[in-house]
C-alpha positions in Angstrom: -40.7 -2.0 -71.2 -40.8 -4.3 -74.0 -42.7 -6.9 -72.4 -45.2 -4.3 -71.1 -45.5 -3.0 -74.6 -46.2 -6.6 -75.9 -48.9 -7.1 -73.2 -50.8 -3.8 -74.2 -50.6 -4.5 -78.0 -51.7 -8.2 -77.1 -54.8 -6.7 -75.2 -55.5 -4.0 -77.6 -55.8 -6.8 -80.3 -58.0 -9.2 -78.3 -60.4 -5.7 -77.5 -60.8 -5.4 -81.4 -61.5 -9.2 -82.0 -64.3 -9.2 -79.6 -67.9 -8.6 -80.7 -70.4 -6.1 -79.1 -71.7 -8.2 -76.8 -68.6 -9.9 -75.5 -67.0 -6.0 -75.1 -70.2 -5.3 -73.0 -69.3 -8.1 -70.7 -65.8 -7.1 -70.7 -66.8 -3.4 -69.7 -69.4 -5.0 -66.6 -66.5 -7.1 -65.4 -64.3 -4.6 -65.2 -66.8 -2.1 -63.9 -67.4 -4.6 -60.8 -63.8 -4.8 -60.3 -63.2 -1.2 -60.1 -66.4 -0.5 -57.4 -63.9 -2.7 -55.1 -61.8 0.1 -54.7 -64.8 2.4 -53.6 -66.1 2.9 -50.0 -68.0 -0.7 -49.2 -67.9 -0.3 -45.7 -68.2 2.5 -42.8 -66.5 1.7 -39.7 -67.2 3.6 -36.4 -65.2 3.3 -33.5 -65.1 5.3 -30.2 -62.2 7.3 -29.6 -61.5 8.1 -26.0 -59.2 11.0 -26.8 -61.8 13.1 -28.3 -64.9 11.4 -26.5 -66.7 10.7 -29.8 -67.2 8.1 -32.6 -64.5 8.3 -35.4 -66.0 7.0 -38.8 -63.8 5.2 -41.3 -64.3 4.0 -44.8 -63.5 0.6 -45.8 -63.2 -0.6 -49.4 -63.9 -4.1 -50.3 -59.9 -4.6 -50.4 -59.7 -3.1 -47.2 -61.4 -6.0 -45.0 -61.3 -9.0 -47.8 -63.4 -12.2 -46.7 -64.4 -14.8 -48.8 -67.2 -13.1 -50.3 -65.0 -10.2 -51.7 -62.5 -12.9 -52.9 -65.2 -14.6 -54.6 -66.8 -11.6 -56.5 -62.8 -10.4 -57.6 -62.5 -14.3 -59.1 -66.0 -14.0 -60.6 -65.2 -10.6 -62.4 -61.4 -11.8 -63.4 -62.8 -15.2 -64.4 -65.2 -13.6 -67.1 -62.4 -11.1 -68.3 -60.0 -14.3 -68.5 -62.8 -16.2 -70.6 -63.1 -13.2 -73.1 -59.7 -12.9 -73.5 -59.1 -16.4 -74.3 -62.0 -16.2 -76.9 -60.5 -13.1 -78.5 -57.6 -15.1 -79.4 -59.1 -17.7 -80.6 -58.8 -20.4 -78.1 -61.1 -23.4 -78.7 -62.9 -25.1 -76.0 -66.5 -25.9 -74.8 -68.3 -24.6 -71.6 -71.7 -26.2 -70.5 -74.4 -23.7 -71.7 -72.0 -21.9 -73.6 -70.1 -18.3 -72.7 -73.3 -16.5 -72.5 -74.6 -18.9 -70.0 -71.5 -18.6 -68.1 -71.5 -14.6 -67.8 -74.9 -14.6 -67.0 -74.3 -17.3 -63.7 -71.4 -15.1 -62.9 -73.2 -11.9 -62.8 -76.1 -13.7 -61.0 -73.4 -15.3 -58.2 -71.7 -11.7 -57.7 -75.1 -10.3 -57.4 -75.8 -12.8 -54.5 -72.8 -12.7 -52.8 -73.1 -8.7 -52.6 -76.6 -9.1 -51.4 -75.9 -11.8 -48.9 -73.1 -9.3 -47.2 -75.9 -6.8 -46.4 -76.9 -9.6 -43.7 -73.6 -10.7 -43.2 -71.1 -7.7 -42.6 -67.3 -8.2 -41.7 -66.2 -8.0 -38.2 -64.8 -5.0 -36.8 -62.8 -4.8 -33.3 -62.7 -2.0 -31.1 -64.5 -0.2 -27.9 -68.0 0.3 -29.1 -67.2 -0.6 -33.0 -69.9 -1.0 -35.7 -69.9 -1.5 -39.4 -72.4 -0.2 -42.1 -72.8 -0.3 -45.7 -71.3 2.9 -47.9 -72.6 3.9 -51.6 -69.9 2.1 -53.2 -71.3 -1.1 -51.7 -74.9 -0.2 -53.8 -72.5 0.9 -57.0 -70.7 -2.8 -57.0 -74.4 -4.6 -56.6 -75.6 -2.6 -59.8 -72.3 -3.7 -61.7 -73.2 -6.9 -60.7 -76.8 -6.6 -62.4 -75.2 -5.2 -65.3 -73.0 -8.1 -65.6 -75.7 -10.2 -65.6 -77.7 -8.0 -68.4 -74.2 -8.5 -70.5 -74.6 -12.1 -70.1 -78.2 -12.5 -71.4 -77.4 -10.4 -74.4 -74.3 -12.6 -75.1 -76.7 -15.8 -75.1 -79.3 -14.2 -77.3 -76.2 -13.1 -79.8 -75.9 -17.2 -80.3 -72.3 -16.7 -81.4 -70.6 -20.3 -82.1 -67.5 -21.0 -80.1 -64.3 -21.6 -82.0 -64.3 -25.0 -83.4 -62.2 -27.6 -81.7 -58.8 -28.4 -83.5 -59.5 -31.8 -85.4 -57.1 -34.7 -84.5 -54.4 -35.6 -87.5 -55.0 -39.3 -87.9 -52.0 -41.3 -88.7 -51.9 -43.1 -92.0 -52.3 -46.8 -91.7 -49.4 -49.1 -91.3 -48.8 -51.0 -94.8 -49.8 -54.3 -94.8 -47.3 -57.1 -95.9 -48.8 -59.4 -98.2 -47.3 -62.9 -97.9 -46.8 -65.1 -101.1 -48.4 -68.6 -100.7 -46.4 -71.3 -101.1 -47.1 -73.3 -104.6 -48.6 -76.3 -105.0 -47.1 -79.6 -104.5 -46.8 -80.3 -108.0 -45.2 -77.1 -108.6 -42.8 -77.2 -106.1 -39.3 -78.0 -107.1 -38.0 -81.1 -106.8 -34.9 -81.7 -104.2 -31.6 -80.1 -105.4 -33.7 -77.9 -107.8 -33.6 -74.2 -107.6 -37.0 -72.4 -107.6 -37.5 -69.9 -110.7 -36.9 -66.9 -108.1 -33.8 -68.5 -107.0 -32.6 -69.4 -110.5 -33.5 -65.7 -111.7 -31.1 -64.5 -108.9 -28.5 -66.9 -109.7 -28.4 -65.8 -113.4 -28.4 -62.2 -112.7 -25.4 -62.7 -110.4 -23.5 -64.2 -113.2 
């Protein structure tokens, strides 16, 4: 329970940190995911018991394929991007966040539009499948996400700055003493000045 409360507080704090354009993109992504629970398809199968066709509504999750999975991942990716930005995560995306959200909306709309011509396979005697109203709502949600990307691009909000790497201080340089000239070198058996000073201090 504490973990759930912490997650809710974290999401609420992230929502308050988002700008208006970012909130618009988050709402559009959530709307796109929500439409996947609506009836996208209508399956019609012949029932020999009643000697008639029986209709059944199917959501996007009822018959998932690559297209439905891609639409879900696109919307979830936009939400993850906005959540990380709300928490101040610093990373750079090609073209900026607005371009990424715009591309996500266009890609989702293209996938949904392609589904009109490439409907999922169904099994059964005389089975056919058609498009339901939830499918068109999902297409509108993808357009809404595209519009949010345009608004985000127009805002020109800078990305959080990347962390500056901490430079280690340079290692101290050890200066070597030059040997004295030949005329200043001690005679054999004679102590140098440093050795004589050290000897005096020891006494």
